[in-house]
C-alpha positions as CSV (number, residue, x, y, z in Angstrom):
1,M,82.9,115.3,104.1
2,I,85.8,117.5,105.4
3,A,88.1,114.9,105.6
4,N,87.8,113.7,101.7
5,L,88.3,117.7,100.9
6,L,91.5,117.8,103.1
7,S,93.1,114.6,101.3
8,G,91.9,115.4,98.0
9,A,93.6,119.0,98.4
10,C,96.7,117.5,99.7
11,L,96.8,114.9,97.2
12,L,96.0,117.4,94.3
13,T,99.0,119.5,96.0
14,C,101.4,116.8,95.7
15,T,100.6,115.6,92.3
16,V,101.0,119.2,91.0
17,T,104.7,119.0,92.5
18,D,105.2,115.9,92.0
19,I,105.0,115.5,88.5
20,R,106.2,119.3,88.0
21,K,109.4,118.9,90.4
22,R,109.7,115.4,91.6
23,V,109.4,115.9,95.0
24,I,107.2,115.9,97.6
25,Y,107.9,118.7,100.1
26,P,107.2,117.4,104.0
27,I,106.3,121.0,104.5
28,L,103.2,121.0,102.1
29,L,101.9,118.4,103.9
30,L,102.4,119.2,107.4
31,P,99.5,122.1,107.5
32,F,97.1,118.7,106.2
33,F,98.1,116.3,109.1
34,I,97.8,119.6,111.8
35,A,94.1,120.1,109.9
36,G,93.4,115.7,109.6
37,I,94.3,115.4,113.6
38,M,92.8,118.6,114.9
39,W,89.6,117.2,113.2
40,Q,89.6,113.8,113.9
41,F,89.8,115.2,117.6
42,M,86.9,117.9,116.8
43,S,84.8,115.5,115.4
44,R,85.1,112.1,117.0
45,G,85.3,110.6,113.4
46,R,87.8,107.8,114.1
47,G,89.1,105.9,116.4
48,V,92.6,106.3,117.8
49,M,93.4,102.7,116.7
50,D,91.7,103.5,113.4
51,I,93.9,106.2,113.0
52,A,97.3,104.8,114.4
53,G,96.4,102.3,111.4
54,G,96.6,104.4,108.9
55,V,98.8,106.0,109.7
56,F,101.0,102.9,110.1
57,T,100.8,101.9,106.3
58,G,102.6,105.3,105.7
59,I,105.3,104.5,108.2
60,V,105.8,100.7,106.4
61,L,106.5,102.9,103.4
62,L,108.8,105.3,104.6
63,I,110.5,101.9,105.9
64,T,110.5,100.4,102.7
65,S,112.1,103.3,100.9
66,H,114.8,103.6,103.7
67,L,115.7,99.3,103.0
68,T,115.4,99.9,98.8
69,K,117.4,103.1,98.9
70,G,114.7,105.4,97.8
71,K,112.9,103.3,94.9
72,I,109.7,103.8,97.2
73,G,109.7,107.3,97.7
74,A,110.1,108.7,101.5
75,G,107.4,111.6,100.2
76,D,104.4,108.9,99.0
77,G,104.9,107.4,102.7
78,L,104.7,110.4,104.0
79,I,101.6,111.1,101.4
80,F,100.0,107.9,103.3
81,I,101.1,109.5,106.8
82,V,98.6,112.3,106.3
83,T,95.8,110.2,104.3
84,G,96.2,107.9,107.1
85,V,95.0,110.3,109.8
86,L,92.2,111.4,107.6
87,L,90.7,108.1,105.6
88,G,91.8,105.5,107.9
89,T,93.6,102.3,108.3
90,L,91.2,100.1,105.8
91,E,90.6,103.1,103.2
92,N,94.3,103.9,103.5
93,I,95.3,100.5,102.5
94,R,92.4,100.6,99.8
95,L,94.0,104.1,98.4
96,L,97.7,101.9,98.4
97,T,96.4,98.7,96.8
98,M,94.6,100.8,93.8
99,A,97.3,103.7,93.1
100,S,99.7,100.2,92.9
101,V,97.4,98.3,90.7
102,L,96.9,101.5,88.6
103,S,100.6,102.6,88.6
104,A,101.4,99.1,87.3
105,V,99.1,99.4,84.5
106,C,100.4,102.3,83.4
107,S,104.0,101.1,83.7
108,I,103.2,97.6,81.6
109,V,101.6,99.7,79.3
110,L,104.3,102.5,78.6
111,L,106.8,99.2,78.7
112,I,104.7,98.0,76.3
113,T,105.0,100.7,73.9
114,R,108.7,101.4,74.5
115,R,107.7,104.5,75.6
116,C,110.2,103.7,79.3
117,G,112.2,101.2,80.3
118,R,112.6,99.3,83.7
119,D,115.0,101.9,85.5
120,T,111.8,104.8,84.3
121,E,111.0,106.5,87.4
122,L,107.5,107.3,87.7
123,P,105.5,109.7,89.4
124,F,103.0,107.4,92.0
125,A,101.1,111.4,94.2
126,P,99.3,111.2,90.5
127,F,98.4,107.6,90.6
128,I,97.3,108.0,94.6
129,L,95.1,110.8,93.8
130,A,93.6,109.1,90.8
131,A,92.9,106.2,93.4
132,F,91.4,108.4,95.9
133,I,88.8,109.9,92.8
134,I,88.2,106.6,91.8
135,G,86.9,105.8,95.5
136,I,85.2,108.3,96.2
137,V,83.5,108.2,92.8
138,L,82.6,104.3,93.1
């Protein structure tokens, strides 16, 4: 429950800044990361390997961001590092998969309706938040 509240608050904060400024501020993620580590330590909720696997998802995105010269934002990788601490490996991978599917569907609709081109950049944090909410509801 606490992990979901922290994740939701983190994703909501990131969504607002990603939509308004097209940037994810690492300084805004830091308190959620620290709170997640503290929560996992105090509650003994997830094992170290589960947390490490969740964080690894974000690290892979950071590496991909570097290799693609920013086509995937580094901020998205940082978000998944934080959600990895809070949600663990499997849930973090599910979150990434669902957010990617939602983003792809939205992109296809925008391309078909000619509201954007192939090079249009979309903020990814809103899709992560939407995927998180869908995951909670389902």
